[in-house]
C-alpha positions as CSV (number, residue, x, y, z in Angstrom):
1,X,-28.3,-8.6,33.2
2,X,-31.5,-8.6,31.3
3,X,-31.5,-6.7,28.0
4,X,-27.7,-6.8,27.6
5,X,-26.6,-8.4,24.3
6,X,-23.5,-10.6,24.5
7,X,-20.6,-10.4,22.1
8,X,-20.6,-13.8,20.5
9,X,-17.5,-15.3,18.9
10,X,-19.0,-14.8,15.4
11,X,-19.5,-11.1,16.1
12,X,-16.0,-10.8,17.5
13,X,-14.5,-12.4,14.3
14,X,-16.6,-10.1,12.1
15,X,-15.5,-7.0,14.0
16,X,-11.8,-8.1,13.9
17,X,-12.1,-8.7,10.2
18,X,-13.7,-5.3,9.6
19,X,-11.0,-3.5,11.6
20,X,-8.3,-5.4,9.7
21,X,-9.7,-4.4,6.4
22,X,-10.1,-0.8,7.4
23,X,-6.4,-0.6,8.6
24,X,-5.2,-2.3,5.4
25,X,-7.2,0.2,3.3
26,X,-6.0,3.2,5.3
27,X,-2.4,2.2,4.8
28,X,-2.9,2.0,1.0
29,X,-4.8,5.3,0.8
30,X,-2.6,7.2,3.2
31,X,0.6,6.5,1.3
32,X,2.0,9.4,-0.7
33,X,1.8,9.4,-4.5
34,X,4.8,8.0,-6.3
35,X,6.9,11.1,-7.3
36,X,7.4,10.0,-10.9
37,X,6.3,11.6,-14.1
38,X,5.6,9.1,-16.9
39,X,6.2,10.3,-20.5
40,X,7.0,8.7,-23.8
41,X,8.7,9.4,-27.1
42,X,8.9,7.6,-30.5
43,X,11.5,4.8,-30.9
44,X,14.3,6.0,-33.2
45,X,14.8,2.9,-35.3
46,X,11.6,1.0,-35.2
47,X,7.9,1.6,-34.7
48,X,6.7,2.0,-31.1
49,X,7.4,4.1,-28.1
50,X,10.0,4.5,-25.3
51,X,8.7,5.1,-21.8
52,X,10.4,7.8,-19.8
53,X,10.2,7.7,-16.0
54,X,11.3,11.0,-14.4
55,X,12.0,11.1,-10.7
56,X,10.6,14.4,-9.3
57,X,12.0,13.9,-5.8
58,X,15.3,14.7,-4.0
59,X,15.8,11.0,-3.2
60,X,16.7,7.9,-5.4
61,X,13.6,5.9,-6.1
62,X,13.2,2.2,-6.7
63,X,9.9,0.8,-8.1
64,X,8.5,-1.9,-10.3
65,X,7.0,-1.2,-13.7
66,X,4.5,-3.8,-15.0
67,X,3.6,-3.3,-18.6
68,X,1.0,-5.1,-20.7
69,X,-0.2,-4.9,-24.3
70,X,-4.1,-4.6,-24.4
71,X,-5.8,-7.6,-25.8
72,X,-2.7,-9.8,-25.5
73,X,-1.5,-12.0,-22.7
74,X,2.0,-10.5,-22.8
75,X,3.0,-8.7,-19.6
76,X,6.5,-7.9,-18.4
77,X,7.8,-6.5,-15.1
78,X,10.9,-4.3,-14.8
79,X,12.8,-3.3,-11.6
80,X,13.7,0.4,-12.0
81,X,15.9,2.7,-10.0
82,X,16.1,6.4,-10.8
83,X,18.4,8.9,-9.2
84,X,17.1,12.1,-7.7
85,X,15.7,14.3,-10.4
86,X,17.0,11.8,-13.0
87,X,15.2,9.9,-15.7
88,X,15.1,6.2,-16.9
89,X,14.1,5.2,-20.4
90,X,12.5,1.9,-21.1
91,X,12.3,0.8,-24.7
92,X,13.3,-2.0,-27.1
93,X,16.9,-2.1,-25.8
94,X,15.5,-3.0,-22.4
95,X,13.0,-5.5,-23.8
96,X,9.8,-3.6,-24.3
97,X,8.4,-1.8,-27.3
98,X,5.6,0.5,-26.2
99,X,2.4,0.5,-28.2
100,X,-0.7,2.7,-28.1
101,X,-3.0,1.5,-25.3
102,X,-0.3,-0.3,-23.3
103,X,-1.2,-0.6,-19.6
104,X,1.3,0.7,-17.1
105,X,1.5,0.0,-13.3
106,X,4.2,1.4,-11.0
107,X,4.5,-0.1,-7.5
108,X,6.8,0.8,-4.6
109,X,6.4,-0.3,-1.0
110,X,6.5,3.3,0.3
111,X,4.1,4.9,-2.2
112,X,0.6,4.4,-3.7
113,X,0.3,2.4,-6.8
114,X,0.3,4.4,-10.0
115,X,-1.6,3.1,-13.0
116,X,-2.0,4.6,-16.5
117,X,-2.0,3.8,-20.2
118,X,-0.3,5.0,-23.3
119,X,-2.6,7.1,-25.5
């Protein structure tokens, strides 16, 4: 038919790629927020802070906390499980002394990624 444009293989690949990216993005955005409150307090016996992760849901939560000191290459990852409405403290006894400006990232397969920093 005259005037009808054909779908070339290159156009089909571009459309498929675009649809794939949109689906991936929708799954990331449509996930619920991680029901965890992040707080901190001073370490008792040394300078630094303890991070406190409070589960605000009625279900046990498992997530990964990735922590990094700003301006340093040091970064550590911790697997954390918190009971319903419970709390988990992460400090020097778990292998991390929090400092002002530390970067925090919490990831779980069922929730959106949470990112923040210590003031």
